Phi, psi and omega in degrees: 000130183287155181297136179090351175292150177285118181300333180299327180296314177297321181293321178298319178294322180287335182268001180289116178293352177283354179237148171271122191230141171245121182247126176235122183202163178290165179299140177081010181261001174109019182292320176298320178299315179301312179294317177297317177298323181295318177296320181295316181293325174301313182290326178292329180283357176100007175297125177302136182305319181296345185264003178263132180226127179243130176243137178231170181275328188235159175293326181298314183293326179291319178297317178300316180296316182298319183292318180297319180294315180299314181299318181293313183293322176296322176294322177293327182292331187246000183283154172291162182302310181299318180295318180295320177298322178291322180294316181291325177294321179294327183287312187261340180088006177214146181299136179278155175276169180302323178296318179296322179293317178298314180297322180298322179290337184271347188295324180300314177296323178297319178293318179298320185279347183288128178303122181085353181071185176294131184281096175238105188234162168279161181300321180299313182297320180294316179296322177297321179295323175296319179294328177292325181283330181232061182293318184293324178296327180272001180074032181243156173292139185302330185253034183295156178233145179271133180284129175279176184294324181292316180297318179301317179299319179294319178296319178296321178294322176294321180293324178298316177295322179294323177295314178299316182297314179298317180294323181288329180291330179220079184301335185274347178290162179307321180294319181296316181290321176296321180293320178298323180291321179290315186290342179292332182250004184227141172276168176304325181293310182292329177298315178302319177296321178300312177301320179298318179293321177297319181292325177293334181255020186301322179301315180292319180295323181293321177292323178294319179294317181299320182293336180252005177279113178239034177080020181285348178095355179245016178072016181091000184299311183299314179293324178294320178293322179295326180293324177295318178301317181294319180298320179274000183053048178244132179293136182301320183291336179276347183250009171100358178108124182285341183273001182217099182293345179245025183297162181314108186262348185296312182294322180294321178300314181298325177294317178298314181298317179295322178294322182287338186261005177298152181301327183270002181266345183224161175271094187300320182303304182295323179298317181292323179293322179293322180290330181275341183305313183298334184273353183284000000 
């Protein structure tokens, strides 16, 4: 848009339902207004209310859109003729005919009478509704339920306790040794955050393990760990063994630190200059 242009002109073009439009703009520049205007113009053009679907990223955005539409339609239903004509002209850029004015007054009642109201949903809610309609095709139980954040937190806390209990029951097992290695560098609070991060990435971890699973009996864990060592260019024998993620790590740590601190492993001159720079 050129400098000095009326922004309403660009917004009218974007809200015209006769065009497929992609709007990209910074926060607070009117994207929600354009989408709201587009929905209003769709209804003015005669699109049945049940056939309109709006998707947003957040519940707050969905509520904001619903409130704006309800406020506008309620205003249309009670506005005087001259006021309503002015509002519709500002929306579409052209004076409305008597039929458009009459239909605009009736839109609020149509939305109220529509079963379920105007469909303004988050993307997550929309996907959930699709899964509920086709659960068998998605490989889900027909009566599945979506876990909310509170339940997820409770389940994660139970899983954390189960991990601690299993590790304490057999400290010499791989889980026990791995947990001892982790708790040496983590407090109970940071350990909980670590579990939450691992849980959030469980899909990626499952794909990594599946990609390295060649029937070794460990679900691909050993091969995945060996791949990490190769990626980091660390010798397996220096890191405690790829087949045991919780192998005695203290000695291995000392080996790695010593190797990293060798004179030929670092640029001693630049390192000394960097250390002296703050004191200069």
